[in-house]
Backbone of each chain as nested JSON, in Angstrom:
{
  "chains": [
    {"id": "A", "residues": [
      {"number": 1, "name": "UNK", "atoms": {"N": [0.824, -1.22, 0.0], "CA": [0.0, 0.0, 0.0], "C": [0.852, 1.261, 0.0]}},
      {"number": 2, "name": "UNK", "atoms": {"N": [2.05, 1.201, 0.65], "CA": [2.923, 2.383, 0.564], "C": [3.513, 2.508, -0.841]}},
      {"number": 3, "name": "UNK", "atoms": {"N": [3.635, 1.386, -1.57], "CA": [4.008, 1.454, -2.991], "C": [3.019, 2.33, -3.725]}},
      {"number": 4, "name": "UNK", "atoms": {"N": [1.774, 2.195, -3.307], "CA": [0.7, 2.885, -3.986], "C": [0.847, 4.404, -3.93]}},
      {"number": 5, "name": "UNK", "atoms": {"N": [1.25, 4.934, -2.786], "CA": [1.375, 6.396, -2.721], "C": [2.509, 6.867, -3.629]}},
      {"number": 6, "name": "UNK", "atoms": {"N": [3.55, 6.078, -3.756], "CA": [4.633, 6.46, -4.67], "C": [4.124, 6.498, -6.103]}},
      {"number": 7, "name": "UNK", "atoms": {"N": [3.312, 5.513, -6.429], "CA": [2.79, 5.424, -7.804], "C": [1.787, 6.545, -8.076]}},
      {"number": 8, "name": "UNK", "atoms": {"N": [0.883, 6.777, -7.134], "CA": [-0.104, 7.846, -7.308], "C": [0.581, 9.208, -7.384]}},
      {"number": 9, "name": "UNK", "atoms": {"N": [1.561, 9.403, -6.52], "CA": [2.296, 10.667, -6.516], "C": [3.033, 10.851, -7.848]}},
      {"number": 10, "name": "UNK", "atoms": {"N": [3.714, 9.811, -8.276], "CA": [4.487, 9.881, -9.522], "C": [3.626, 10.169, -10.736]}},
      {"number": 11, "name": "UNK", "atoms": {"N": [2.503, 9.505, -10.809], "CA": [1.578, 9.743, -11.927], "C": [1.089, 11.179, -11.935]}},
      {"number": 12, "name": "UNK", "atoms": {"N": [0.837, 11.683, -10.733], "CA": [0.3, 13.035, -10.634], "C": [1.366, 14.077, -10.994]}},
      {"number": 13, "name": "UNK", "atoms": {"N": [2.604, 13.828, -10.585], "CA": [3.697, 14.725, -10.991], "C": [3.803, 14.738, -12.515]}},
      {"number": 14, "name": "UNK", "atoms": {"N": [3.753, 13.543, -13.126], "CA": [3.829, 13.464, -14.596], "C": [2.687, 14.264, -15.244]}},
      {"number": 15, "name": "UNK", "atoms": {"N": [1.481, 14.085, -14.719], "CA": [0.321, 14.787, -15.263], "C": [0.523, 16.313, -15.186]}},
      {"number": 16, "name": "UNK", "atoms": {"N": [0.928, 16.783, -14.024], "CA": [1.123, 18.234, -13.841], "C": [2.265, 18.743, -14.729]}},
      {"number": 17, "name": "UNK", "atoms": {"N": [3.318, 17.94, -14.853], "CA": [4.432, 18.336, -15.713], "C": [3.962, 18.459, -17.162]}},
      {"number": 18, "name": "UNK", "atoms": {"N": [3.19, 17.464, -17.613], "CA": [2.711, 17.496, -19.005], "C": [1.741, 18.65, -19.222]}},
      {"number": 19, "name": "UNK", "atoms": {"N": [0.92, 18.924, -18.21], "CA": [0.012, 20.073, -18.319], "C": [0.801, 21.383, -18.437]}},
      {"number": 20, "name": "UNK", "atoms": {"N": [1.958, 21.39, -17.8], "CA": [2.833, 22.569, -17.881], "C": [3.594, 22.624, -19.208]}},
      {"number": 21, "name": "UNK", "atoms": {"N": [3.494, 21.524, -19.972], "CA": [4.158, 21.47, -21.274], "C": [5.674, 21.446, -21.184]}},
      {"number": 22, "name": "UNK", "atoms": {"N": [6.187, 20.856, -20.112], "CA": [7.646, 20.779, -19.991], "C": [8.113, 19.329, -19.932]}},
      {"number": 23, "name": "UNK", "atoms": {"N": [9.343, 19.124, -20.372], "CA": [9.942, 17.785, -20.398], "C": [10.495, 17.43, -19.018]}},
      {"number": 24, "name": "UNK", "atoms": {"N": [10.856, 16.166, -18.838], "CA": [11.512, 15.742, -17.598], "C": [12.822, 16.522, -17.408]}},
      {"number": 25, "name": "UNK", "atoms": {"N": [13.533, 16.741, -18.498], "CA": [14.789, 17.501, -18.437], "C": [14.533, 18.92, -17.914]}},
      {"number": 26, "name": "UNK", "atoms": {"N": [13.494, 19.527, -18.424], "CA": [13.185, 20.899, -18.01], "C": [12.754, 20.949, -16.545]}},
      {"number": 27, "name": "UNK", "atoms": {"N": [11.944, 19.968, -16.139], "CA": [11.541, 19.927, -14.725], "C": [12.756, 19.685, -13.842]}},
      {"number": 28, "name": "UNK", "atoms": {"N": [13.641, 18.79, -14.292], "CA": [14.868, 18.513, -13.539], "C": [15.679, 19.794, -13.375]}},
      {"number": 29, "name": "UNK", "atoms": {"N": [15.824, 20.52, -14.46], "CA": [16.618, 21.755, -14.417], "C": [16.004, 22.765, -13.448]}},
      {"number": 30, "name": "UNK", "atoms": {"N": [14.695, 22.977, -13.571], "CA": [14.096, 24.047, -12.754], "C": [13.927, 23.639, -11.294]}},
      {"number": 31, "name": "UNK", "atoms": {"N": [13.916, 22.351, -11.017], "CA": [13.806, 21.912, -9.62], "C": [15.186, 21.609, -9.015]}},
      {"number": 32, "name": "UNK", "atoms": {"N": [16.201, 21.688, -9.847], "CA": [17.564, 21.393, -9.397], "C": [17.699, 19.937, -8.911]}},
      {"number": 33, "name": "UNK", "atoms": {"N": [16.993, 19.048, -9.613], "CA": [17.1, 17.611, -9.326], "C": [17.607, 16.924, -10.607]}},
      {"number": 34, "name": "UNK", "atoms": {"N": [18.019, 15.678, -10.487], "CA": [18.562, 14.968, -11.646], "C": [17.421, 14.437, -12.522]}},
      {"number": 35, "name": "UNK", "atoms": {"N": [17.673, 14.401, -13.838], "CA": [16.618, 13.93, -14.733], "C": [16.222, 12.489, -14.431]}},
      {"number": 36, "name": "UNK", "atoms": {"N": [17.172, 11.644, -14.122], "CA": [16.826, 10.248, -13.83], "C": [16.002, 10.152, -12.531]}},
      {"number": 37, "name": "UNK", "atoms": {"N": [16.25, 11.084, -11.62], "CA": [15.464, 11.115, -10.372], "C": [14.011, 11.497, -10.686]}},
      {"number": 38, "name": "UNK", "atoms": {"N": [13.818, 12.482, -11.558], "CA": [12.463, 12.859, -11.983], "C": [11.78, 11.666, -12.658]}},
      {"number": 39, "name": "UNK", "atoms": {"N": [12.522, 11.0, -13.524], "CA": [11.974, 9.821, -14.212], "C": [11.57, 8.747, -13.195]}},
      {"number": 40, "name": "UNK", "atoms": {"N": [12.425, 8.505, -12.222], "CA": [12.126, 7.516, -11.171], "C": [10.882, 7.92, -10.371]}},
      {"number": 41, "name": "UNK", "atoms": {"N": [10.779, 9.203, -10.035], "CA": [9.603, 9.675, -9.293], "C": [8.342, 9.369, -10.095]}},
      {"number": 42, "name": "UNK", "atoms": {"N": [8.372, 9.71, -11.371], "CA": [7.175, 9.534, -12.205], "C": [6.821, 8.057, -12.388]}},
      {"number": 43, "name": "UNK", "atoms": {"N": [7.814, 7.192, -12.293], "CA": [7.553, 5.752, -12.394], "C": [7.152, 5.161, -11.047]}},
      {"number": 44, "name": "UNK", "atoms": {"N": [7.14, 5.988, -10.015], "CA": [6.654, 5.532, -8.71], "C": [7.643, 4.708, -7.929]}},
      {"number": 45, "name": "UNK", "atoms": {"N": [8.928, 4.86, -8.225], "CA": [9.912, 4.032, -7.53], "C": [10.731, 4.812, -6.495]}},
      {"number": 46, "name": "UNK", "atoms": {"N": [10.376, 6.083, -6.307], "CA": [11.13, 6.88, -5.352], "C": [10.277, 7.289, -4.157]}},
      {"number": 47, "name": "UNK", "atoms": {"N": [10.901, 7.2, -2.996], "CA": [10.245, 7.591, -1.753], "C": [10.583, 9.065, -1.488]}},
      {"number": 48, "name": "UNK", "atoms": {"N": [9.93, 9.933, -2.255], "CA": [10.282, 11.367, -2.265], "C": [10.012, 11.998, -0.901]}},
      {"number": 49, "name": "UNK", "atoms": {"N": [10.912, 12.865, -0.479], "CA": [10.758, 13.496, 0.832], "C": [10.431, 14.986, 0.711]}},
      {"number": 50, "name": "UNK", "atoms": {"N": [10.076, 15.56, 1.86], "CA": [9.535, 16.935, 1.9], "C": [10.352, 17.947, 1.106]}},
      {"number": 51, "name": "UNK", "atoms": {"N": [11.651, 17.944, 1.285], "CA": [12.475, 18.957, 0.61], "C": [12.313, 18.878, -0.91]}},
      {"number": 52, "name": "UNK", "atoms": {"N": [12.308, 17.661, -1.426], "CA": [12.182, 17.517, -2.881], "C": [10.739, 17.716, -3.358]}},
      {"number": 53, "name": "UNK", "atoms": {"N": [9.781, 17.358, -2.514], "CA": [8.375, 17.665, -2.815], "C": [8.231, 19.175, -2.989]}},
      {"number": 54, "name": "UNK", "atoms": {"N": [8.878, 19.904, -2.108], "CA": [8.814, 21.361, -2.18], "C": [9.467, 21.885, -3.463]}},
      {"number": 55, "name": "UNK", "atoms": {"N": [10.622, 21.353, -3.806], "CA": [11.326, 21.788, -5.029], "C": [10.489, 21.523, -6.283]}},
      {"number": 56, "name": "UNK", "atoms": {"N": [9.852, 20.354, -6.313], "CA": [9.037, 19.995, -7.48], "C": [7.803, 20.892, -7.56]}},
      {"number": 57, "name": "UNK", "atoms": {"N": [7.173, 21.124, -6.425], "CA": [5.995, 22.003, -6.403], "C": [6.356, 23.385, -6.935]}},
      {"number": 58, "name": "UNK", "atoms": {"N": [7.468, 23.909, -6.452], "CA": [7.93, 25.231, -6.868], "C": [8.176, 25.249, -8.385]}},
      {"number": 59, "name": "UNK", "atoms": {"N": [8.835, 24.217, -8.874], "CA": [9.176, 24.16, -10.297], "C": [7.928, 24.023, -11.173]}},
      {"number": 60, "name": "UNK", "atoms": {"N": [6.892, 23.402, -10.627], "CA": [5.639, 23.233, -11.383], "C": [4.653, 24.36, -11.1]}},
      {"number": 61, "name": "UNK", "atoms": {"N": [5.066, 25.29, -10.279], "CA": [4.235, 26.45, -9.939], "C": [2.893, 26.051, -9.3]}},
      {"number": 62, "name": "UNK", "atoms": {"N": [2.968, 25.064, -8.415], "CA": [1.795, 24.628, -7.648], "C": [2.203, 24.577, -6.175]}},
      {"number": 63, "name": "UNK", "atoms": {"N": [1.231, 24.363, -5.303], "CA": [1.555, 24.192, -3.886], "C": [1.875, 22.719, -3.628]}},
      {"number": 64, "name": "UNK", "atoms": {"N": [2.626, 22.428, -2.568], "CA": [2.869, 21.015, -2.226], "C": [1.553, 20.232, -2.141]}},
      {"number": 65, "name": "UNK", "atoms": {"N": [0.539, 20.872, -1.596], "CA": [-0.77, 20.209, -1.489], "C": [-1.28, 19.73, -2.849]}},
      {"number": 66, "name": "UNK", "atoms": {"N": [-1.078, 20.56, -3.872], "CA": [-1.563, 20.199, -5.21], "C": [-0.904, 18.921, -5.734]}},
      {"number": 67, "name": "UNK", "atoms": {"N": [0.303, 18.651, -5.276], "CA": [0.989, 17.43, -5.727], "C": [0.308, 16.178, -5.175]}},
      {"number": 68, "name": "UNK", "atoms": {"N": [-0.526, 16.363, -4.15], "CA": [-1.222, 15.216, -3.535], "C": [-2.701, 15.175, -3.903]}},
      {"number": 69, "name": "UNK", "atoms": {"N": [-3.05, 15.962, -4.904], "CA": [-4.46, 16.037, -5.291], "C": [-4.778, 14.929, -6.291]}},
      {"number": 70, "name": "UNK", "atoms": {"N": [-4.637, 13.69, -5.838], "CA": [-4.899, 12.54, -6.728], "C": [-5.929, 11.62, -6.113]}}
    ]},
    {"id": "B", "residues": [
      {"number": 1, "name": "UNK", "atoms": {"N": [14.526, 27.877, 2.848], "CA": [13.123, 27.746, 2.424], "C": [12.633, 26.299, 2.497]}},
      {"number": 2, "name": "UNK", "atoms": {"N": [13.543, 25.336, 2.234], "CA": [13.1, 23.94, 2.379], "C": [12.94, 23.598, 3.863]}},
      {"number": 3, "name": "UNK", "atoms": {"N": [13.67, 24.314, 4.741], "CA": [13.424, 24.154, 6.175], "C": [11.974, 24.468, 6.478]}},
      {"number": 4, "name": "UNK", "atoms": {"N": [11.485, 25.448, 5.754], "CA": [10.154, 25.935, 6.003], "C": [9.083, 24.863, 5.781]}},
      {"number": 5, "name": "UNK", "atoms": {"N": [9.221, 24.072, 4.738], "CA": [8.196, 23.046, 4.5], "C": [8.218, 22.011, 5.621]}},
      {"number": 6, "name": "UNK", "atoms": {"N": [9.394, 21.719, 6.147], "CA": [9.461, 20.768, 7.272], "C": [8.736, 21.346, 8.492]}},
      {"number": 7, "name": "UNK", "atoms": {"N": [8.938, 22.631, 8.708], "CA": [8.316, 23.278, 9.869], "C": [6.8, 23.381, 9.694]}},
      {"number": 8, "name": "UNK", "atoms": {"N": [6.373, 23.802, 8.506], "CA": [4.935, 23.917, 8.242], "C": [4.261, 22.55, 8.326]}},
      {"number": 9, "name": "UNK", "atoms": {"N": [4.919, 21.553, 7.759], "CA": [4.374, 20.193, 7.791], "C": [4.286, 19.693, 9.235]}},
      {"number": 10, "name": "UNK", "atoms": {"N": [5.345, 19.9, 9.99], "CA": [5.394, 19.44, 11.374], "C": [4.321, 20.081, 12.248]}},
      {"number": 11, "name": "UNK", "atoms": {"N": [4.175, 21.382, 12.084], "CA": [3.137, 22.086, 12.852], "C": [1.751, 21.559, 12.511]}},
      {"number": 12, "name": "UNK", "atoms": {"N": [1.578, 21.266, 11.226], "CA": [0.248, 20.815, 10.806], "C": [-0.043, 19.399, 11.305]}},
      {"number": 13, "name": "UNK", "atoms": {"N": [0.974, 18.56, 11.3], "CA": [0.804, 17.215, 11.869], "C": [0.415, 17.337, 13.346]}},
      {"number": 14, "name": "UNK", "atoms": {"N": [1.122, 18.197, 14.062], "CA": [0.811, 18.386, 15.491], "C": [-0.641, 18.85, 15.679]}},
      {"number": 15, "name": "UNK", "atoms": {"N": [-1.03, 19.812, 14.856], "CA": [-2.394, 20.346, 14.948], "C": [-3.43, 19.227, 14.713]}},
      {"number": 16, "name": "UNK", "atoms": {"N": [-3.229, 18.457, 13.669], "CA": [-4.178, 17.384, 13.355], "C": [-4.167, 16.307, 14.445]}},
      {"number": 17, "name": "UNK", "atoms": {"N": [-2.985, 16.009, 14.969], "CA": [-2.892, 15.027, 16.052], "C": [-3.663, 15.51, 17.278]}},
      {"number": 18, "name": "UNK", "atoms": {"N": [-3.474, 16.788, 17.612], "CA": [-4.161, 17.323, 18.794], "C": [-5.671, 17.378, 18.566]}},
      {"number": 19, "name": "UNK", "atoms": {"N": [-6.074, 17.701, 17.356], "CA": [-7.504, 17.692, 17.035], "C": [-8.087, 16.284, 17.188]}},
      {"number": 20, "name": "UNK", "atoms": {"N": [-7.258, 15.301, 16.913], "CA": [-7.681, 13.907, 17.081], "C": [-7.652, 13.476, 18.546]}},
      {"number": 21, "name": "UNK", "atoms": {"N": [-7.095, 14.339, 19.389], "CA": [-7.05, 14.044, 20.825], "C": [-6.125, 12.896, 21.171]}},
      {"number": 22, "name": "UNK", "atoms": {"N": [-5.069, 12.705, 20.375], "CA": [-4.138, 11.615, 20.687], "C": [-2.741, 12.167, 20.975]}},
      {"number": 23, "name": "UNK", "atoms": {"N": [-2.003, 11.408, 21.749], "CA": [-0.636, 11.782, 22.134], "C": [0.347, 11.39, 21.028]}},
      {"number": 24, "name": "UNK", "atoms": {"N": [1.573, 11.891, 21.142], "CA": [2.628, 11.455, 20.207], "C": [2.829, 9.947, 20.287]}},
      {"number": 25, "name": "UNK", "atoms": {"N": [2.747, 9.429, 21.49], "CA": [2.916, 7.976, 21.681], "C": [1.834, 7.203, 20.916]}},
      {"number": 26, "name": "UNK", "atoms": {"N": [0.616, 7.706, 21.028], "CA": [-0.496, 7.014, 20.352], "C": [-0.364, 7.106, 18.836]}},
      {"number": 27, "name": "UNK", "atoms": {"N": [0.041, 8.291, 18.345], "CA": [0.249, 8.428, 16.901], "C": [1.395, 7.519, 16.439]}},
      {"number": 28, "name": "UNK", "atoms": {"N": [2.443, 7.479, 17.241], "CA": [3.572, 6.609, 16.914], "C": [3.115, 5.16, 16.811]}},
      {"number": 29, "name": "UNK", "atoms": {"N": [2.325, 4.748, 17.778], "CA": [1.853, 3.365, 17.794], "C": [0.997, 3.068, 16.566]}},
      {"number": 30, "name": "UNK", "atoms": {"N": [0.044, 3.956, 16.28], "CA": [-0.884, 3.635, 15.193], "C": [-0.256, 3.818, 13.811]}},
      {"number": 31, "name": "UNK", "atoms": {"N": [0.817, 4.593, 13.726], "CA": [1.484, 4.757, 12.426], "C": [2.681, 3.816, 12.28]}},
      {"number": 32, "name": "UNK", "atoms": {"N": [2.966, 3.075, 13.344], "CA": [4.102, 2.15, 13.339], "C": [5.437, 2.886, 13.133]}},
      {"number": 33, "name": "UNK", "atoms": {"N": [5.513, 4.088, 13.723], "CA": [6.756, 4.858, 13.684], "C": [7.208, 5.084, 15.131]}},
      {"number": 34, "name": "UNK", "atoms": {"N": [8.434, 5.526, 15.311], "CA": [8.957, 5.716, 16.658], "C": [8.467, 7.045, 17.249]}},
      {"number": 35, "name": "UNK", "atoms": {"N": [8.247, 7.071, 18.559], "CA": [7.763, 8.301, 19.178], "C": [8.73, 9.47, 18.988]}},
      {"number": 36, "name": "UNK", "atoms": {"N": [10.012, 9.208, 19.069], "CA": [10.983, 10.304, 18.886], "C": [10.946, 10.81, 17.439]}},
      {"number": 37, "name": "UNK", "atoms": {"N": [10.633, 9.916, 16.519], "CA": [10.518, 10.337, 15.115], "C": [9.308, 11.263, 14.943]}},
      {"number": 38, "name": "UNK", "atoms": {"N": [8.19, 10.911, 15.561], "CA": [6.998, 11.782, 15.533], "C": [7.326, 13.14, 16.15]}},
      {"number": 39, "name": "UNK", "atoms": {"N": [8.029, 13.118, 17.281], "CA": [8.416, 14.361, 17.944], "C": [9.29, 15.206, 17.011]}},
      {"number": 40, "name": "UNK", "atoms": {"N": [10.25, 14.566, 16.36], "CA": [11.132, 15.272, 15.412], "C": [10.341, 15.86, 14.243]}},
      {"number": 41, "name": "UNK", "atoms": {"N": [9.394, 15.092, 13.721], "CA": [8.555, 15.599, 12.615], "C": [7.843, 16.867, 13.065]}},
      {"number": 42, "name": "UNK", "atoms": {"N": [7.235, 16.815, 14.23], "CA": [6.445, 17.955, 14.708], "C": [7.325, 19.177, 14.985]}},
      {"number": 43, "name": "UNK", "atoms": {"N": [8.592, 18.939, 15.311], "CA": [9.509, 20.047, 15.528], "C": [10.119, 20.541, 14.207]}},
      {"number": 44, "name": "UNK", "atoms": {"N": [9.769, 19.889, 13.117], "CA": [10.213, 20.362, 11.809], "C": [11.642, 20.014, 11.466]}},
      {"number": 45, "name": "UNK", "atoms": {"N": [12.173, 18.974, 12.078], "CA": [13.571, 18.64, 11.817], "C": [13.729, 17.375, 10.96]}},
      {"number": 46, "name": "UNK", "atoms": {"N": [12.609, 16.82, 10.515], "CA": [12.69, 15.602, 9.708], "C": [12.238, 15.852, 8.273]}},
      {"number": 47, "name": "UNK", "atoms": {"N": [12.977, 15.273, 7.35], "CA": [12.654, 15.354, 5.935], "C": [11.789, 14.141, 5.57]}},
      {"number": 48, "name": "UNK", "atoms": {"N": [10.542, 14.196, 5.994], "CA": [9.638, 13.04, 5.914], "C": [9.374, 12.655, 4.453]}},
      {"number": 49, "name": "UNK", "atoms": {"N": [9.343, 11.375, 4.18], "CA": [9.145, 10.908, 2.806], "C": [7.778, 10.251, 2.624]}},
      {"number": 50, "name": "UNK", "atoms": {"N": [7.465, 10.001, 1.351], "CA": [6.11, 9.557, 0.97], "C": [5.575, 8.406, 1.819]}},
      {"number": 51, "name": "UNK", "atoms": {"N": [6.378, 7.374, 2.019], "CA": [5.883, 6.206, 2.751], "C": [5.411, 6.587, 4.161]}},
      {"number": 52, "name": "UNK", "atoms": {"N": [6.19, 7.434, 4.826], "CA": [5.82, 7.834, 6.188], "C": [4.702, 8.878, 6.198]}},
      {"number": 53, "name": "UNK", "atoms": {"N": [4.669, 9.722, 5.168], "CA": [3.537, 10.641, 5.02], "C": [2.247, 9.832, 4.937]}},
      {"number": 54, "name": "UNK", "atoms": {"N": [2.307, 8.76, 4.178], "CA": [1.133, 7.9, 4.031], "C": [0.745, 7.247, 5.369]}},
      {"number": 55, "name": "UNK", "atoms": {"N": [1.734, 6.751, 6.093], "CA": [1.452, 6.1, 7.388], "C": [0.813, 7.081, 8.374]}},
      {"number": 56, "name": "UNK", "atoms": {"N": [1.332, 8.306, 8.387], "CA": [0.815, 9.317, 9.316], "C": [-0.608, 9.722, 8.926]}},
      {"number": 57, "name": "UNK", "atoms": {"N": [-0.823, 9.903, 7.627], "CA": [-2.171, 10.256, 7.16], "C": [-3.173, 9.186, 7.584]}},
      {"number": 58, "name": "UNK", "atoms": {"N": [-2.787, 7.939, 7.354], "CA": [-3.662, 6.812, 7.696], "C": [-3.969, 6.806, 9.195]}},
      {"number": 59, "name": "UNK", "atoms": {"N": [-2.948, 7.025, 10.003], "CA": [-3.11, 6.998, 11.463], "C": [-3.975, 8.159, 11.95]}},
      {"number": 60, "name": "UNK", "atoms": {"N": [-3.939, 9.279, 11.216], "CA": [-4.737, 10.446, 11.616], "C": [-6.095, 10.46, 10.906]}},
      {"number": 61, "name": "UNK", "atoms": {"N": [-6.326, 9.447, 10.119], "CA": [-7.603, 9.307, 9.407], "C": [-7.878, 10.507, 8.471]}},
      {"number": 62, "name": "UNK", "atoms": {"N": [-6.835, 10.939, 7.797], "CA": [-6.966, 11.991, 6.792], "C": [-6.274, 11.511, 5.514]}},
      {"number": 63, "name": "UNK", "atoms": {"N": [-6.412, 12.285, 4.442], "CA": [-5.698, 11.936, 3.216], "C": [-4.308, 12.58, 3.266]}},
      {"number": 64, "name": "UNK", "atoms": {"N": [-3.347, 12.031, 2.504], "CA": [-2.031, 12.68, 2.441], "C": [-2.163, 14.172, 2.095]}},
      {"number": 65, "name": "UNK", "atoms": {"N": [-3.081, 14.485, 1.208], "CA": [-3.292, 15.887, 0.815], "C": [-3.608, 16.768, 2.028]}},
      {"number": 66, "name": "UNK", "atoms": {"N": [-4.418, 16.247, 2.947], "CA": [-4.799, 17.024, 4.139], "C": [-3.585, 17.389, 4.997]}},
      {"number": 67, "name": "UNK", "atoms": {"N": [-2.554, 16.565, 4.944], "CA": [-1.353, 16.861, 5.733], "C": [-0.621, 18.087, 5.194]}},
      {"number": 68, "name": "UNK", "atoms": {"N": [-0.949, 18.471, 3.943], "CA": [-0.294, 19.639, 3.324], "C": [-1.226, 20.844, 3.264]}},
      {"number": 69, "name": "UNK", "atoms": {"N": [-2.293, 20.777, 3.991], "CA": [-3.284, 21.862, 3.969], "C": [-2.894, 22.94, 4.988]}},
      {"number": 70, "name": "UNK", "atoms": {"N": [-1.733, 23.559, 4.737], "CA": [-1.251, 24.582, 5.679], "C": [-0.959, 25.878, 4.951]}}
    ]}
  ]
}
Protein backbone atom coordinates (compact mmCIF):
# COMPACT_ATOMS: atom_id res chain seq x y z
CA UNK A 1 0.00 0.00 0.00
CA UNK A 2 2.92 2.38 0.56
CA UNK A 3 4.01 1.45 -2.99
CA UNK A 4 0.70 2.88 -3.99
CA UNK A 5 1.38 6.40 -2.72
CA UNK A 6 4.63 6.46 -4.67
CA UNK A 7 2.79 5.42 -7.80
CA UNK A 8 -0.10 7.85 -7.31
CA UNK A 9 2.30 10.67 -6.52
CA UNK A 10 4.49 9.88 -9.52
CA UNK A 11 1.58 9.74 -11.93
CA UNK A 12 0.30 13.03 -10.63
CA UNK A 13 3.70 14.73 -10.99
CA UNK A 14 3.83 13.46 -14.60
CA UNK A 15 0.32 14.79 -15.26
CA UNK A 16 1.12 18.23 -13.84
CA UNK A 17 4.43 18.34 -15.71
CA UNK A 18 2.71 17.50 -19.00
CA UNK A 19 0.01 20.07 -18.32
CA UNK A 20 2.83 22.57 -17.88
CA UNK A 21 4.16 21.47 -21.27
CA UNK A 22 7.65 20.78 -19.99
CA UNK A 23 9.94 17.78 -20.40
CA UNK A 24 11.51 15.74 -17.60
CA UNK A 25 14.79 17.50 -18.44
CA UNK A 26 13.19 20.90 -18.01
CA UNK A 27 11.54 19.93 -14.72
CA UNK A 28 14.87 18.51 -13.54
CA UNK A 29 16.62 21.75 -14.42
CA UNK A 30 14.10 24.05 -12.75
CA UNK A 31 13.81 21.91 -9.62
CA UNK A 32 17.56 21.39 -9.40
CA UNK A 33 17.10 17.61 -9.33
CA UNK A 34 18.56 14.97 -11.65
CA UNK A 35 16.62 13.93 -14.73
CA UNK A 36 16.83 10.25 -13.83
CA UNK A 37 15.46 11.11 -10.37
CA UNK A 38 12.46 12.86 -11.98
CA UNK A 39 11.97 9.82 -14.21
CA UNK A 40 12.13 7.52 -11.17
CA UNK A 41 9.60 9.67 -9.29
CA UNK A 42 7.17 9.53 -12.20
CA UNK A 43 7.55 5.75 -12.39
CA UNK A 44 6.65 5.53 -8.71
CA UNK A 45 9.91 4.03 -7.53
CA UNK A 46 11.13 6.88 -5.35
CA UNK A 47 10.24 7.59 -1.75
CA UNK A 48 10.28 11.37 -2.26
CA UNK A 49 10.76 13.50 0.83
CA UNK A 50 9.53 16.93 1.90
CA UNK A 51 12.48 18.96 0.61
CA UNK A 52 12.18 17.52 -2.88
CA UNK A 53 8.37 17.66 -2.82
CA UNK A 54 8.81 21.36 -2.18
CA UNK A 55 11.33 21.79 -5.03
CA UNK A 56 9.04 20.00 -7.48
CA UNK A 57 5.99 22.00 -6.40
CA UNK A 58 7.93 25.23 -6.87
CA UNK A 59 9.18 24.16 -10.30
CA UNK A 60 5.64 23.23 -11.38
CA UNK A 61 4.23 26.45 -9.94
CA UNK A 62 1.80 24.63 -7.65
CA UNK A 63 1.55 24.19 -3.89
CA UNK A 64 2.87 21.02 -2.23
CA UNK A 65 -0.77 20.21 -1.49
CA UNK A 66 -1.56 20.20 -5.21
CA UNK A 67 0.99 17.43 -5.73
CA UNK A 68 -1.22 15.22 -3.54
CA UNK A 69 -4.46 16.04 -5.29
CA UNK A 70 -4.90 12.54 -6.73
CA UNK B 1 13.12 27.75 2.42
CA UNK B 2 13.10 23.94 2.38
CA UNK B 3 13.42 24.15 6.17
CA UNK B 4 10.15 25.94 6.00
CA UNK B 5 8.20 23.05 4.50
CA UNK B 6 9.46 20.77 7.27
CA UNK B 7 8.32 23.28 9.87
CA UNK B 8 4.94 23.92 8.24
CA UNK B 9 4.37 20.19 7.79
CA UNK B 10 5.39 19.44 11.37
CA UNK B 11 3.14 22.09 12.85
CA UNK B 12 0.25 20.82 10.81
CA UNK B 13 0.80 17.22 11.87
CA UNK B 14 0.81 18.39 15.49
CA UNK B 15 -2.39 20.35 14.95
CA UNK B 16 -4.18 17.38 13.35
CA UNK B 17 -2.89 15.03 16.05
CA UNK B 18 -4.16 17.32 18.79
CA UNK B 19 -7.50 17.69 17.04
CA UNK B 20 -7.68 13.91 17.08
CA UNK B 21 -7.05 14.04 20.83
CA UNK B 22 -4.14 11.61 20.69
CA UNK B 23 -0.64 11.78 22.13
CA UNK B 24 2.63 11.46 20.21
CA UNK B 25 2.92 7.98 21.68
CA UNK B 26 -0.50 7.01 20.35
CA UNK B 27 0.25 8.43 16.90
CA UNK B 28 3.57 6.61 16.91
CA UNK B 29 1.85 3.37 17.79
CA UNK B 30 -0.88 3.64 15.19
CA UNK B 31 1.48 4.76 12.43
CA UNK B 32 4.10 2.15 13.34
CA UNK B 33 6.76 4.86 13.68
CA UNK B 34 8.96 5.72 16.66
CA UNK B 35 7.76 8.30 19.18
CA UNK B 36 10.98 10.30 18.89
CA UNK B 37 10.52 10.34 15.12
CA UNK B 38 7.00 11.78 15.53
CA UNK B 39 8.42 14.36 17.94
CA UNK B 40 11.13 15.27 15.41
CA UNK B 41 8.56 15.60 12.62
CA UNK B 42 6.45 17.96 14.71
CA UNK B 43 9.51 20.05 15.53
CA UNK B 44 10.21 20.36 11.81
CA UNK B 45 13.57 18.64 11.82
CA UNK B 46 12.69 15.60 9.71
CA UNK B 47 12.65 15.35 5.93
CA UNK B 48 9.64 13.04 5.91
CA UNK B 49 9.15 10.91 2.81
CA UNK B 50 6.11 9.56 0.97
CA UNK B 51 5.88 6.21 2.75
CA UNK B 52 5.82 7.83 6.19
CA UNK B 53 3.54 10.64 5.02
CA UNK B 54 1.13 7.90 4.03
CA UNK B 55 1.45 6.10 7.39
CA UNK B 56 0.82 9.32 9.32
CA UNK B 57 -2.17 10.26 7.16
CA UNK B 58 -3.66 6.81 7.70
CA UNK B 59 -3.11 7.00 11.46
CA UNK B 60 -4.74 10.45 11.62
CA UNK B 61 -7.60 9.31 9.41
CA UNK B 62 -6.97 11.99 6.79
CA UNK B 63 -5.70 11.94 3.22
CA UNK B 64 -2.03 12.68 2.44
CA UNK B 65 -3.29 15.89 0.82
CA UNK B 66 -4.80 17.02 4.14
CA UNK B 67 -1.35 16.86 5.73
CA UNK B 68 -0.29 19.64 3.32
CA UNK B 69 -3.28 21.86 3.97
CA UNK B 70 -1.25 24.58 5.68
